[in-house]
Structure formats: C-alpha cells, structure tokens
Backbone as CSV, one residue per row, in Angstrom:
resi,resn,N_x,N_y,N_z,CA_x,CA_y,CA_z,C_x,C_y,C_z
1,MET,13.125,20.621,-3.639,14.007,19.658,-4.315,13.246,18.979,-5.451
2,ASP,13.780,19.068,-6.642,13.182,18.421,-7.799,13.622,16.962,-7.817
3,LEU,12.661,16.035,-7.677,12.988,14.613,-7.612,13.037,13.946,-8.982
4,GLY,12.864,14.712,-10.048,12.987,14.147,-11.381,11.844,13.230,-11.768
5,LEU,10.635,13.541,-11.296,9.471,12.693,-11.576,8.475,13.339,-12.535
6,GLU,8.826,14.472,-13.110,7.916,15.158,-14.014,7.534,14.251,-15.182
7,ASN,6.222,14.164,-15.437,5.636,13.371,-16.526,5.769,11.863,-16.355
8,LYS,6.260,11.416,-15.208,6.247,9.975,-14.944,4.802,9.528,-14.752
9,ARG,4.469,8.366,-15.289,3.100,7.861,-15.258,2.950,6.897,-14.082
10,VAL,2.038,7.257,-13.172,1.947,6.575,-11.883,0.534,6.029,-11.669
11,LEU,0.445,4.774,-11.252,-0.821,4.178,-10.832,-0.745,3.880,-9.347
12,ILE,-1.755,4.330,-8.591,-1.816,4.097,-7.147,-3.142,3.430,-6.826
13,THR,-3.097,2.225,-6.282,-4.331,1.562,-5.890,-4.765,2.060,-4.513
14,ALA,-6.081,2.064,-4.283,-6.654,2.640,-3.054,-6.078,4.042,-2.839
15,GLY,-6.104,4.823,-3.909,-5.436,6.119,-3.886,-6.329,7.316,-3.676
16,ALA,-7.594,7.097,-3.343,-8.510,8.223,-3.208,-8.633,8.727,-1.778
17,ALA,-8.027,8.023,-0.827,-8.120,8.436,0.575,-6.909,7.879,1.332
18,GLY,-6.708,8.373,2.547,-5.685,7.831,3.423,-4.279,7.920,2.874
19,ILE,-3.502,6.859,3.087,-2.109,6.829,2.625,-2.048,7.035,1.118
20,GLY,-2.905,6.342,0.389,-2.869,6.431,-1.071,-3.105,7.832,-1.574
21,ARG,-4.026,8.548,-0.952,-4.306,9.928,-1.361,-3.085,10.817,-1.115
22,ALA,-2.438,10.639,0.030,-1.228,11.417,0.314,-0.137,11.132,-0.709
23,VAL,0.022,9.852,-1.064,1.031,9.485,-2.071,0.691,10.124,-3.409
24,ALA,-0.575,10.077,-3.795,-0.997,10.675,-5.061,-0.691,12.164,-5.086
25,GLU,-0.974,12.844,-4.001,-0.737,14.295,-3.949,0.753,14.613,-3.987
26,TYR,1.574,13.774,-3.379,3.020,13.998,-3.434,3.537,13.829,-4.862
27,PHE,3.072,12.782,-5.559,3.500,12.605,-6.954,2.988,13.753,-7.829
28,ALA,1.755,14.167,-7.613,1.205,15.273,-8.399,2.002,16.551,-8.173
29,ALA,2.460,16.763,-6.951,3.273,17.947,-6.650,4.608,17.915,-7.386
30,GLU,5.064,16.697,-7.724,6.303,16.548,-8.502,6.023,16.554,-10.007
31,ARG,4.771,16.875,-10.375,4.340,17.023,-11.768,4.320,15.683,-12.519
32,ALA,4.091,14.616,-11.757,3.869,13.316,-12.387,2.428,13.236,-12.888
33,LYS,2.172,12.288,-13.781,0.815,12.019,-14.269,0.250,10.876,-13.432
34,VAL,-0.797,11.156,-12.670,-1.246,10.225,-11.642,-2.663,9.726,-11.904
35,LEU,-2.816,8.403,-11.887,-4.122,7.754,-11.934,-4.282,6.963,-10.646
36,VAL,-5.371,7.192,-9.935,-5.654,6.409,-8.739,-6.919,5.604,-8.963
37,CYS,-6.973,4.444,-8.333,-8.211,3.678,-8.312,-8.592,3.436,-6.869
38,ASP,-9.870,3.206,-6.651,-10.353,2.948,-5.295,-11.672,2.198,-5.403
39,VAL,-11.931,1.308,-4.468,-13.196,0.580,-4.449,-14.335,1.469,-3.949
40,ASP,-13.980,2.552,-3.259,-14.963,3.472,-2.677,-15.331,4.553,-3.691
41,HIS,-16.537,4.449,-4.238,-16.973,5.396,-5.270,-17.004,6.819,-4.739
42,GLU,-17.474,7.002,-3.511,-17.542,8.348,-2.938,-16.152,8.945,-2.768
43,ALA,-15.190,8.114,-2.394,-13.819,8.602,-2.235,-13.245,9.076,-3.566
44,THR,-13.523,8.343,-4.643,-13.001,8.771,-5.945,-13.606,10.109,-6.359
45,LYS,-14.871,10.345,-5.991,-15.512,11.618,-6.344,-14.933,12.776,-5.536
46,SER,-14.251,12.458,-4.420,-13.697,13.516,-3.573,-12.361,14.047,-4.072
47,VAL,-11.788,13.404,-5.090,-10.496,13.851,-5.627,-10.743,15.032,-6.557
48,PRO,-10.294,16.236,-6.198,-10.598,17.421,-7.012,-9.918,17.368,-8.377
49,PRO,-10.625,17.688,-9.445,-9.994,17.740,-10.776,-8.810,18.707,-10.822
50,SER,-8.848,19.706,-9.956,-7.772,20.709,-9.957,-6.413,20.121,-9.596
51,THR,-6.408,18.948,-8.950,-5.133,18.323,-8.590,-4.439,17.695,-9.789
52,GLY,-5.199,17.472,-10.866,-4.645,16.764,-12.016,-4.632,15.262,-11.835
53,ILE,-5.116,14.774,-10.693,-5.166,13.343,-10.419,-6.463,12.761,-10.987
54,VAL,-6.345,11.694,-11.773,-7.515,11.007,-12.327,-7.886,9.867,-11.391
55,ALA,-9.173,9.773,-11.046,-9.625,8.739,-10.119,-10.695,7.874,-10.771
56,VAL,-10.541,6.549,-10.635,-11.521,5.604,-11.182,-11.864,4.571,-10.117
57,VAL,-13.029,3.944,-10.268,-13.477,2.932,-9.318,-12.997,1.556,-9.770
58,THR,-12.323,0.825,-8.879,-11.849,-0.525,-9.195,-11.746,-1.344,-7.914
59,ASP,-12.111,-2.602,-7.997,-11.889,-3.566,-6.926,-10.726,-4.454,-7.340
60,VAL,-9.527,-4.189,-6.793,-8.332,-4.891,-7.264,-8.293,-6.349,-6.829
61,SER,-9.222,-6.767,-5.969,-9.238,-8.173,-5.566,-9.791,-9.074,-6.666
62,LYS,-10.312,-8.483,-7.732,-10.894,-9.235,-8.840,-10.041,-9.057,-10.097
63,ALA,-9.568,-10.160,-10.651,-8.667,-10.109,-11.799,-9.302,-9.397,-12.988
64,GLU,-10.598,-9.629,-13.206,-11.249,-8.995,-14.351,-11.353,-7.480,-14.176
65,ALA,-11.520,-7.039,-12.943,-11.566,-5.600,-12.686,-10.193,-4.959,-12.912
66,VAL,-9.151,-5.667,-12.548,-7.797,-5.153,-12.775,-7.500,-5.072,-14.267
67,ALA,-7.976,-6.041,-15.037,-7.796,-5.977,-16.497,-8.445,-4.721,-17.065
68,LYS,-9.638,-4.375,-16.581,-10.307,-3.155,-17.040,-9.575,-1.916,-16.549
69,LEU,-9.017,-1.981,-15.342,-8.228,-0.856,-14.823,-7.068,-0.542,-15.757
70,PHE,-6.403,-1.573,-16.243,-5.238,-1.321,-17.098,-5.640,-0.857,-18.497
71,GLU,-6.873,-1.092,-18.881,-7.370,-0.434,-20.089,-7.440,1.071,-19.862
72,GLU,-7.835,1.471,-18.640,-7.857,2.891,-18.282,-6.445,3.459,-18.214
73,VAL,-5.506,2.679,-17.685,-4.111,3.115,-17.646,-3.611,3.416,-19.051
74,ASP,-3.906,2.517,-19.977,-3.473,2.724,-21.361,-4.145,3.957,-21.967
75,ARG,-5.448,4.102,-21.703,-6.198,5.216,-22.296,-5.810,6.559,-21.684
76,ARG,-5.657,6.593,-20.387,-5.427,7.861,-19.689,-3.955,8.249,-19.598
77,LEU,-3.070,7.246,-19.447,-1.653,7.537,-19.247,-0.785,7.158,-20.446
78,GLY,-1.264,6.223,-21.270,-0.477,5.805,-22.430,0.736,4.970,-22.075
79,GLY,0.700,4.316,-20.926,1.826,3.508,-20.460,1.979,3.678,-18.960
80,LEU,3.059,3.128,-18.417,3.249,3.196,-16.969,4.725,3.150,-16.619
81,ASP,5.091,3.985,-15.647,6.460,3.992,-15.121,6.526,3.511,-13.683
82,ILE,5.452,3.731,-12.927,5.480,3.475,-11.481,4.152,2.871,-11.045
83,LEU,4.225,1.777,-10.285,3.046,1.164,-9.676,3.181,1.219,-8.161
84,ILE,2.145,1.736,-7.511,2.082,1.730,-6.053,0.923,0.824,-5.643
85,ASN,1.238,-0.362,-5.173,0.233,-1.330,-4.730,-0.130,-1.018,-3.279
86,ASN,-1.083,-0.117,-3.113,-1.419,0.370,-1.773,-2.693,-0.268,-1.201
87,ALA,-3.515,-0.876,-2.029,-4.817,-1.372,-1.568,-4.657,-2.431,-0.479
88,GLY,-5.476,-2.308,0.556,-5.432,-3.291,1.633,-6.611,-3.116,2.573
89,ILE,-6.969,-4.192,3.256,-7.982,-4.123,4.302,-7.414,-4.761,5.557
90,SER,-7.957,-4.387,6.704,-7.400,-4.849,7.973,-7.822,-6.273,8.323
91,GLY,-8.953,-6.731,7.809,-9.414,-8.063,8.141,-9.913,-8.137,9.578
92,PRO,-10.266,-9.343,10.012,-10.845,-9.489,11.352,-9.795,-9.423,12.450
93,SER,-10.247,-9.195,13.657,-9.403,-9.272,14.847,-10.041,-10.303,15.775
94,LYS,-9.614,-11.560,15.618,-10.207,-12.652,16.390,-9.273,-13.859,16.362
95,PRO,-9.443,-14.817,17.260,-8.588,-16.006,17.257,-8.702,-16.777,15.947
96,VAL,-7.643,-17.497,15.607,-7.605,-18.186,14.311,-8.777,-19.145,14.155
97,GLU,-9.196,-19.790,15.235,-10.281,-20.758,15.109,-11.637,-20.105,14.872
98,ALA,-11.710,-18.788,15.064,-12.973,-18.077,14.857,-13.032,-17.362,13.503
99,VAL,-11.932,-17.360,12.761,-11.898,-16.694,11.455,-12.717,-17.499,10.449
100,THR,-13.620,-16.849,9.758,-14.451,-17.536,8.768,-13.732,-17.641,7.427
101,ASP,-14.245,-18.531,6.584,-13.688,-18.660,5.229,-13.751,-17.318,4.499
102,ASP,-14.875,-16.647,4.594,-15.048,-15.379,3.881,-14.073,-14.317,4.386
103,GLU,-13.843,-14.251,5.691,-12.906,-13.267,6.245,-11.482,-13.558,5.790
104,TRP,-11.104,-14.818,5.814,-9.759,-15.204,5.373,-9.554,-14.862,3.900
105,ARG,-10.513,-15.288,3.079,-10.376,-15.094,1.639,-10.391,-13.618,1.264
106,ALA,-11.272,-12.843,1.880,-11.365,-11.418,1.551,-10.089,-10.675,1.917
107,THR,-9.500,-11.003,3.064,-8.292,-10.304,3.504,-7.126,-10.597,2.569
108,LEU,-6.954,-11.863,2.206,-5.869,-12.199,1.282,-6.147,-11.676,-0.125
109,ALA,-7.427,-11.666,-0.514,-7.769,-11.236,-1.869,-7.381,-9.786,-2.119
110,VAL,-7.679,-8.915,-1.179,-7.361,-7.500,-1.371,-5.870,-7.245,-1.157
111,ASN,-5.327,-7.725,-0.048,-3.947,-7.388,0.316,-2.884,-8.060,-0.545
112,LEU,-3.119,-9.308,-0.913,-2.095,-10.073,-1.631,-2.464,-10.332,-3.090
113,ASP,-3.663,-10.861,-3.331,-4.058,-11.115,-4.721,-4.063,-9.816,-5.525
114,GLY,-4.594,-8.758,-4.929,-4.662,-7.486,-5.637,-3.290,-6.976,-6.041
115,ALA,-2.318,-7.105,-5.137,-0.949,-6.686,-5.462,-0.394,-7.503,-6.618
116,PHE,-0.661,-8.815,-6.595,-0.189,-9.681,-7.676,-0.852,-9.332,-9.000
117,TYR,-2.182,-9.201,-9.005,-2.877,-8.899,-10.251,-2.351,-7.613,-10.879
118,CYS,-2.180,-6.576,-10.055,-1.718,-5.291,-10.593,-0.275,-5.374,-11.074
119,ALA,0.568,-6.075,-10.313,1.961,-6.224,-10.733,2.054,-6.987,-12.050
120,ARG,1.258,-8.033,-12.181,1.287,-8.843,-13.409,0.959,-7.997,-14.639
121,SER,0.004,-7.090,-14.494,-0.360,-6.228,-15.621,0.604,-5.061,-15.801
122,ALA,1.179,-4.594,-14.705,2.038,-3.403,-14.775,3.432,-3.687,-15.305
123,VAL,3.979,-4.840,-14.957,5.380,-5.111,-15.279,5.683,-4.999,-16.775
124,PRO,4.872,-5.565,-17.676,5.189,-5.394,-19.103,5.218,-3.928,-19.534
125,LEU,4.342,-3.112,-18.959,4.315,-1.690,-19.314,5.547,-0.966,-18.793
126,ILE,5.963,-1.297,-17.564,7.150,-0.637,-17.001,8.407,-1.080,-17.742
127,LYS,8.459,-2.349,-18.132,9.575,-2.810,-18.965,9.612,-2.036,-20.280
128,ALA,8.450,-1.857,-20.901,8.377,-1.144,-22.179,8.812,0.306,-22.026
129,ALA,8.643,0.859,-20.837,9.044,2.249,-20.585,10.539,2.385,-20.360
130,GLY,11.240,1.268,-20.285,12.685,1.313,-20.063,13.072,1.226,-18.603
131,GLY,12.111,0.938,-17.752,12.397,0.811,-16.324,11.481,1.674,-15.501
132,GLY,11.527,1.471,-14.209,10.676,2.234,-13.306,10.686,1.617,-11.932
133,SER,9.551,1.739,-11.231,9.496,1.314,-9.833,8.165,0.641,-9.511
134,VAL,8.237,-0.298,-8.555,7.045,-0.893,-7.962,7.193,-0.802,-6.452
135,ILE,6.152,-0.305,-5.801,6.087,-0.279,-4.347,4.908,-1.132,-3.919
136,ASN,5.157,-2.103,-3.052,4.103,-2.937,-2.495,3.910,-2.579,-1.024
137,MET,2.671,-2.386,-0.609,2.404,-1.986,0.762,2.257,-3.209,1.648
138,SER,3.246,-3.416,2.512,3.156,-4.458,3.527,2.830,-3.782,4.856
139,SER,3.493,-4.177,5.918,3.186,-3.671,7.257,4.243,-4.207,8.207
140,THR,4.360,-3.596,9.389,5.188,-4.232,10.418,4.614,-5.606,10.767
141,ALA,3.322,-5.809,10.497,2.709,-7.124,10.689,3.188,-8.125,9.643
142,GLY,3.994,-7.675,8.682,4.576,-8.558,7.693,5.881,-9.177,8.149
143,PHE,6.398,-8.746,9.310,7.590,-9.416,9.847,7.527,-9.616,11.357
144,LEU,6.530,-9.033,12.023,6.297,-9.270,13.441,4.876,-9.794,13.605
145,PRO,4.696,-11.011,14.115,3.343,-11.545,14.244,2.528,-10.773,15.273
146,ALA,1.240,-10.669,15.004,0.312,-10.013,15.927,-0.829,-10.974,16.210
147,SER,-1.066,-11.280,17.456,-2.137,-12.209,17.786,-3.490,-11.634,17.377
148,LEU,-4.416,-12.503,17.036,-5.768,-12.177,16.591,-5.810,-11.588,15.181
149,ARG,-4.686,-11.611,14.464,-4.634,-10.992,13.133,-4.095,-11.967,12.089
150,SER,-4.478,-13.231,12.158,-3.872,-14.236,11.268,-4.063,-13.951,9.785
151,PRO,-5.256,-13.563,9.290,-5.356,-13.291,7.851,-4.500,-12.112,7.417
152,TYR,-4.525,-11.043,8.205,-3.772,-9.836,7.835,-2.267,-10.103,7.840
153,CYS,-1.765,-10.722,8.911,-0.332,-11.003,8.972,0.102,-11.929,7.840
154,THR,-0.692,-12.944,7.565,-0.355,-13.863,6.481,-0.256,-13.129,5.152
155,ALA,-1.218,-12.255,4.883,-1.197,-11.491,3.637,0.021,-10.585,3.561
156,LYS,0.341,-9.915,4.660,1.445,-8.957,4.632,2.811,-9.642,4.602
157,TYR,2.934,-10.820,5.226,4.139,-11.628,5.028,4.264,-11.990,3.552
158,GLY,3.143,-12.366,2.938,3.152,-12.723,1.521,3.561,-11.587,0.622
159,VAL,3.144,-10.360,0.948,3.528,-9.186,0.159,5.049,-9.011,0.165
160,ILE,5.676,-9.244,1.314,7.135,-9.136,1.383,7.785,-10.206,0.501
161,GLY,7.261,-11.422,0.527,7.802,-12.467,-0.342,7.658,-12.114,-1.807
162,LEU,6.495,-11.622,-2.189,6.264,-11.192,-3.573,7.250,-10.098,-3.964
163,THR,7.469,-9.164,-3.072,8.391,-8.052,-3.340,9.799,-8.550,-3.601
164,GLU,10.266,-9.468,-2.775,11.644,-9.941,-2.921,11.843,-10.728,-4.210
165,VAL,10.850,-11.522,-4.584,10.953,-12.265,-5.843,10.927,-11.307,-7.037
166,MET,10.002,-10.336,-7.002,9.923,-9.374,-8.103,11.212,-8.577,-8.247
167,ALA,11.798,-8.194,-7.124,13.052,-7.436,-7.194,14.144,-8.247,-7.883
168,MET,14.222,-9.532,-7.575,15.213,-10.398,-8.226,14.952,-10.503,-9.717
169,GLU,13.694,-10.680,-10.089,13.348,-10.857,-11.492,13.536,-9.593,-12.320
170,LEU,13.280,-8.435,-11.727,13.143,-7.205,-12.508,14.333,-6.263,-12.437
171,GLY,15.290,-6.556,-11.576,16.445,-5.662,-11.458,17.175,-5.456,-12.769
172,SER,17.311,-6.520,-13.558,18.031,-6.401,-14.827,17.253,-5.602,-15.867
173,HIS,15.974,-5.321,-15.559,15.148,-4.496,-16.452,15.053,-3.050,-15.964
174,ASN,15.954,-2.690,-15.037,15.992,-1.317,-14.517,14.728,-0.970,-13.731
175,ILE,14.196,-1.971,-13.034,13.000,-1.765,-12.206,13.348,-2.104,-10.760
176,ASN,13.187,-1.134,-9.881,13.383,-1.428,-8.460,12.040,-1.716,-7.803
177,VAL,12.048,-2.669,-6.878,10.826,-3.118,-6.214,11.073,-3.144,-4.710
178,ASN,10.233,-2.462,-3.959,10.392,-2.410,-2.506,9.041,-2.552,-1.820
179,ALA,9.092,-2.993,-0.570,7.902,-3.055,0.269,7.996,-1.978,1.344
180,ILE,6.913,-1.268,1.543,6.818,-0.305,2.635,6.050,-0.981,3.773
181,CYS,6.579,-0.869,4.975,5.991,-1.532,6.139,5.646,-0.501,7.207
182,PRO,4.466,0.115,7.098,4.070,1.086,8.110,3.764,0.409,9.447
183,GLY,3.967,1.167,10.514,3.501,0.731,11.823,2.097,1.257,12.042
184,SER,1.842,1.820,13.194,0.517,2.352,13.520,0.362,3.727,12.893
185,VAL,-0.454,3.802,11.850,-0.629,5.038,11.082,-1.813,5.815,11.631
186,ASP,-1.627,7.090,11.811,-2.685,7.971,12.314,-3.780,8.073,11.255
187,SER,-4.840,7.268,11.405,-5.863,7.176,10.370,-7.157,6.612,10.950
188,ARG,-8.241,6.772,10.198,-9.523,6.187,10.601,-9.452,4.669,10.601
189,ARG,-8.664,4.114,9.701,-8.533,2.661,9.651,-7.918,2.129,10.948
190,LEU,-6.902,2.813,11.481,-6.294,2.373,12.733,-7.315,2.402,13.864
191,GLU,-8.156,3.425,13.867,-9.170,3.509,14.908,-10.125,2.316,14.829
192,ARG,-10.473,1.892,13.603,-11.335,0.716,13.451,-10.641,-0.545,13.970
193,VAL,-9.331,-0.660,13.694,-8.566,-1.812,14.188,-8.538,-1.803,15.713
194,HIS,-8.341,-0.623,16.296,-8.335,-0.512,17.757,-9.693,-0.910,18.340
195,GLN,-10.762,-0.510,17.683,-12.095,-0.864,18.167,-12.303,-2.379,18.134
196,MET,-11.856,-3.028,17.044,-11.989,-4.481,16.956,-11.160,-5.171,18.035
197,ALA,-9.934,-4.675,18.234,-9.064,-5.277,19.245,-9.649,-5.118,20.638
198,ALA,-10.194,-3.946,20.924,-10.798,-3.704,22.235,-11.959,-4.662,22.476
199,GLN,-12.767,-4.861,21.445,-13.906,-5.763,21.570,-13.453,-7.207,21.754
200,SER,-12.460,-7.640,20.954,-11.987,-9.020,21.022,-11.328,-9.334,22.362
201,ARG,-10.607,-8.357,22.916,-9.861,-8.576,24.157,-10.644,-8.186,25.409
202,GLY,-11.788,-7.537,25.213,-12.564,-7.099,26.358,-11.880,-6.015,27.162
203,LEU,-11.204,-5.104,26.453,-10.448,-4.030,27.109,-10.973,-2.673,26.668
204,PRO,-10.747,-1.624,27.454,-11.114,-0.269,27.023,-10.285,0.142,25.813
205,ILE,-10.893,0.851,24.888,-10.160,1.238,23.680,-8.987,2.147,24.007
206,GLU,-9.083,2.941,25.074,-7.966,3.815,25.464,-6.725,2.984,25.791
207,GLN,-6.933,1.823,26.382,-5.801,0.947,26.704,-5.172,0.386,25.434
208,ILE,-6.002,0.088,24.450,-5.497,-0.411,23.169,-4.697,0.686,22.464
209,ARG,-5.223,1.893,22.464,-4.510,3.006,21.826,-3.146,3.234,22.483
210,GLN,-3.122,3.216,23.808,-1.864,3.455,24.515,-0.868,2.336,24.251
211,ALA,-1.368,1.107,24.172,-0.473,-0.021,23.900,0.210,0.129,22.550
212,ALA,-0.518,0.643,21.557,0.071,0.845,20.230,1.231,1.831,20.292
213,LEU,1.092,2.861,21.109,2.174,3.832,21.272,3.344,3.231,22.050
214,ASP,3.030,2.469,23.080,4.075,1.897,23.929,4.898,0.841,23.211
215,GLN,4.386,0.310,22.102,5.095,-0.734,21.367,6.183,-0.187,20.450
216,THR,6.343,1.138,20.399,7.383,1.741,19.564,8.306,2.595,20.422
217,SER,9.548,2.677,19.998,10.501,3.450,20.793,10.232,4.953,20.700
218,MET,9.609,5.416,19.600,9.372,6.844,19.426,8.049,7.307,20.024
219,ARG,7.198,6.348,20.441,5.973,6.651,21.184,5.039,7.619,20.461
220,ARG,4.896,7.440,19.148,3.911,8.247,18.417,3.453,7.504,17.180
221,LEU,2.319,7.944,16.650,1.786,7.354,15.432,2.538,7.875,14.209
222,VAL,2.424,7.132,13.124,3.063,7.498,11.856,2.111,8.385,11.056
223,SER,2.641,9.416,10.426,1.861,10.276,9.555,1.830,9.709,8.143
224,VAL,0.708,9.875,7.464,0.629,9.448,6.060,1.658,10.183,5.217
225,HIS,2.021,11.382,5.605,2.997,12.168,4.838,4.403,11.580,4.963
226,GLU,4.704,10.985,6.107,6.008,10.335,6.261,6.114,9.119,5.353
227,ILE,5.018,8.419,5.168,5.011,7.277,4.257,5.106,7.744,2.808
228,ALA,4.324,8.760,2.467,4.302,9.259,1.091,5.672,9.773,0.662
229,SER,6.351,10.481,1.541,7.645,11.052,1.162,8.674,9.957,0.891
230,MET,8.623,8.858,1.660,9.546,7.753,1.417,9.240,7.073,0.079
231,ILE,7.973,6.868,-0.212,7.588,6.221,-1.465,8.049,7.045,-2.662
232,VAL,7.799,8.330,-2.629,8.197,9.192,-3.741,9.710,9.159,-3.927
233,TYR,10.446,9.177,-2.831,11.913,9.115,-2.925,12.375,7.807,-3.578
234,LEU,11.811,6.678,-3.156,12.228,5.389,-3.703,11.958,5.277,-5.195
235,CYS,10.939,5.995,-5.668,10.587,5.958,-7.091,11.336,7.005,-7.910
236,SER,12.075,7.868,-7.258,12.820,8.917,-7.953,14.185,8.390,-8.384
237,PRO,14.872,9.084,-9.290,16.215,8.650,-9.675,17.167,8.527,-8.489
238,GLN,16.968,9.361,-7.457,17.848,9.325,-6.286,17.694,8.034,-5.491
239,GLY,16.519,7.400,-5.564,16.279,6.197,-4.771,16.243,4.915,-5.560
240,ARG,16.515,4.980,-6.837,16.288,3.814,-7.694,17.274,2.663,-7.449
241,ILE,18.418,2.917,-6.800,19.348,1.823,-6.521,18.865,0.965,-5.360
242,ILE,17.886,1.456,-4.614,17.347,0.712,-3.472,16.299,-0.264,-3.988
243,SER,16.504,-1.553,-3.751,15.572,-2.553,-4.280,15.592,-3.804,-3.419
244,GLY,14.461,-4.488,-3.394,14.354,-5.727,-2.638,14.272,-5.532,-1.139
245,GLN,13.944,-4.317,-0.714,13.942,-4.007,0.713,12.530,-3.931,1.286
246,SER,12.412,-4.267,2.543,11.181,-4.072,3.305,11.475,-2.971,4.317
247,ILE,10.950,-1.800,4.038,11.346,-0.603,4.784,10.274,-0.255,5.810
248,ALA,10.634,-0.363,7.077,9.698,-0.059,8.158,9.646,1.446,8.390
249,ILE,8.427,1.969,8.385,8.189,3.376,8.732,7.266,3.319,9.936
250,ASP,7.852,3.242,11.118,7.063,2.807,12.278,7.552,3.348,13.622
251,GLY,8.554,4.206,13.631,9.075,4.679,14.914,9.737,3.579,15.718
252,GLN,10.197,2.552,15.060,10.826,1.355,15.611,9.869,0.548,16.475
253,THR,9.177,-0.362,15.822,8.272,-1.255,16.541,9.074,-2.245,17.359
254,LEU,8.765,-2.310,18.649,9.494,-3.201,19.569,8.718,-4.461,19.910
255,ALA,7.397,-4.395,19.759,6.535,-5.528,20.086,5.201,-5.338,19.407
256,THR,4.413,-6.395,19.350,3.074,-6.287,18.765,1.980,-6.663,19.751
257,ASP,2.311,-7.219,20.885,1.308,-7.612,21.881,1.746,-7.156,23.263
C-alpha cells in the first residue's frame, strides 16, 4: 500500500535505535527523506548509509543543541513536513521522596523539554511546507499513574498536554498533532526498567516481567513495528484527519501496579 509519503521530509529524534529506528525504516520504505538524531554516537554510526537515512548526534534536552540540529535539517532536507518527537528516558524507579534534583530534571529535560524545543523549531518549517504532522511520544504512564515513577509519569502527562494544545493551535495550518502512548514495549529499555523495579521493590525480576504482561488484556509485549506502523499511518494522507489524540498501543493496559 502506497501511503503517499514519497519525498516527505521527516525528522525523528532518538531515531538510531529502538522505536525510533523502526519508525525511520518504515518512513524510508515509503521513500520519505529521513533524518534521525540520537544522543548515542555509536547508535548513529550503526545506521547503514544504504538505508538512505541520515543520522546525526544531538542531545535534544539542550536548546542550543536543538538549534544546531535544525541547521542540519535545513542543510540536509531543505525544510520539514513531519516531526517525530521520540526521544525519552525512563528516569528513576524509586519513591518520590528519594528522587534527586538531577534525576527529576534530567527526566523532564529529555522527555518534555526536548519535545518542546523540537516542536518550537519544527512548526514554522511545517507551516511553510503547507502542512504536515507532529507525533509526540508519550506512554500509558501519561494517563495511568505508576508508583515509583514520578518524574517519568509527570513528563509523559506533560507530553499529552503539549500535544493537545499544539493540535488546537495548528489544525488551521493543516498540521495534525497526536501523541502515541506505548505500553510495555519489547526492548532493552523495558528490561532496564524491570531491573530497576525489581531492585526498588525487592522482588525477583521474573515476577516484575510477569506483572507487566498481566496488566494488559492481551497478555503480551508491544512490538516496535506495531508502533512504527501507526505513526506512519497518522502522518500519511489517510491519517491526517486524526488530530489531538492520545493513542494507546498497549494491548489494553488495565493497571499499572
């Protein structure tokens, strides 16, 4: 199925690995022009030139780094049609009274500030292109609280708020804005979260893994490909009427604890 994305100019943050890499490959398969950034230098080097995906190193939690990123967007893509705000970190897994200033600030800086900085720079370019799409990566933790995850949940709730405001502001400019809310994604990052939770709760990690499955009606983890396919659809002409939504891709999360 041709989704009508050929030559669309796409920026994906944290796009050199994990969910972002899958999204980049899906857009590239639709013959879009794709630029990814990632804070992990080794990950950016792992993106094969044969894919046509351009990878650069950027820390989106820093406004000055995002300004330089958009210089690359202008140089490499000559404008922008689609922004995928995928960058995020899991933050600590501990009671609120044990969260340090640095842990709180770092979690919000990457997950929320980074999305804002990139959106602020991207919106004028997407307007100039005559319209396009913005996808902000939230989480089921953006609408269901999870104990021991106060910085992460706060950031992801904030991403949903940012998404809804942007959708209101930008709809008249032919720009749709949505939040994707993954549940437990089959990834190395989830394994790290499980390890932190096991340590914080004093439980075997196998029990933590099983609990994550038991909290959804479908009893399985989410694939990065299931997330990527939804994102590509929302950015295509077929999905452009969908805006202001927080779309859970989670096998129906029933609980978080």
